[in-house]
Phi, psi and omega in degrees: 000137177236165181242147174234120177248129182266115185221035186257342189292161182278332181065047186296328181288345181269357181299144012273002182302318185270015173285338184234002177204147173292154186297333177294345181259010174293132186277138166239117190053043175065017178235130184302146176311317182303319183292325175303316180292311183300311179301316183293318179295313180295320179293335179284339179114009176296134186287323186207141179243124176256119180257118180271117184245166179195274180297127180053042186299332182296329177298318182289316179299315180298318180295313180299321176297319181294332180268354179073029182281344180279070182245022182098342182261345180237124179238150178245132180236121181279120178290337179067280177266125184281094184247022175106167183294324179295319177298321179296317180294320178297313180299319179293322179293320175300320180293320183284320180106168184290156171061034174248130172284136182225145167262125181247134180213147172280129186282356177265017175264149171228134179237153182286324184238107185280001175291356176302328178293320179296324178295319179295325180299333181284343184282131181281327185245187182297144182208158178222145178270130175248147179219144179272133179227164180274346182229064187298337181297346180266003185227181170277114184275135179271126172255126190250154166236097188069236180260013184241157182282129173268311178191164173245130176244121184283122172046057180291146180295323180233079182295141178270358182210156174256016176266123185237166179289119181279353179079025178226126187226155167240115185226174173246138184298330178294318177297320179299309186287330178286346180241026182277350183278080180231149180282158175297151176287174178303335178269010173082020184239156171273116188265137177300322183294330177292323177295315182294321177299321180292321175296315184294337178286345183247326187225156176294134172237108184286143176255119175258126182275135177251122191261348185264186184295134179225128183235122169270103187281080185247344181226158192305318183290342176295338176297320177295316184296318181296319178294325178295320177299314180294324181296336180296344188243014176274163176242163174296119184207101184250104178261333182281186183261127178248118182264104185294153003275131176223138179253117179239127178225152180077192182275115183228128176252122174238114188281173185296152178067013173262155184230130175249116184276164187302155175064023176264144176244129178234119180248114183286166006282133180218139177239124180239124184283204184269150177057035177263144178237126184230134176094186005286160171068024178275162180229108181252111186266170186303154174069033180253141174234127181234116189267178194307139173069016176275158179226121179243111193261208189299126175056035173264135178247132179233127183228125174044054183229161176241116179253120180287197186288141169061042173269132182241125172223089196283325183198142168057047178236158175233126179239106184243124172050051188233164171239120182244115184283177189298146171064026176274142176239122178258120181291163181305133177081009177290131181241122175257090183294147186228010186217130175284152177299325182272003178065013178282164182293152185278138174253151180218142179283122178235110180052044175083002179243131179280112184251143174281120183282345185076004181254130176287332178237122177203127182268233186252157168245115186244122182287167187297148171069013179272162183221146170243145174280185181290149174057042175268137174242129183242123182291160179300142174077015182271142173248133175244122184291169181290153175062031180250155178241133175253119186288155184304144174075012186272143166258118182264111185245005176210163183300145179248125180294168176291156175055045185233142166261123187235133352281152174245185180298329181273349178231057183299140184296340182272358181298000000 
């Protein structure tokens, strides 16, 4: 059995997070999504994993080299032209060769129970994972005949089922290659679901239901949700240095070479990476992840947020329900508000469309290398692009593009 991981896409709906990293490199508990998949497949007994790369491929190659994965069991295949998930699967199947059973997965998925790969290994024939969701119209809906797949319909307006395609398959490369002659979809791509539909019309494709948490990390707030799923399974594990008095309650992971300064309160579940410095007098609330080399200083409060590597919030800041990308610096008194006055759910602009996130509390999404001056207030649901500066005393009430100084003469604060 071999594995195919799809990691070539641009992740445009995740911007600004994916302006500086491919979506497969988004961290869950400070470990890239891709690594969760690679580790799980290899631990399950998969002989070789082929990772199909494209957008920002050098980030993935560099990471795999740093982890020592190029040991004969992990291979990288450049899709070159991004022509869709089906094209990626075809190229990987051609590389692997005929008559090989393969587990195929989208690397931007996160699941609560990774034994799903072991379950697929037990299947002799083709299989697909199905999962029940509350908004099936946003996914590929599975239409079943008993326990087998009849067809997949992408994003139907009136779905007849709430069972959707989880993006994890067990297939045979011969079946993939014998059914590769499919036309591009309306968006000009070769779709994986069209290949699977063609296979299902000729051979049985069993549907295995997955009952635990499944997150398609496709939009910025899904980064928070995926980390919350993972946080449910951490244990109390303090490797770093705690300078008393510090109050720690619940399940808290503090990795090696991190320091917690006096009068700090940490309420788990919380995950703190390596070389992190927190306090004094900081307040780290539940469902927070703070990754390597970050610094959370005096009287800073962080609640249900994911902070990537080297994020600095030195004093008197509030970070609520937010995603802060690498190398961001928050000036003193920066407030990332997370609640509307009317208590309605937060909306966020995704590719020019205002979408309801379904979250009553959601703060900001701040792209890499950005900075805020002192006493900046950022309204709920705001995205700030990478490499942008927010000037002191500003109230940010709309999205800020990348590489921008805000406000500028063209974005005057009084507009």
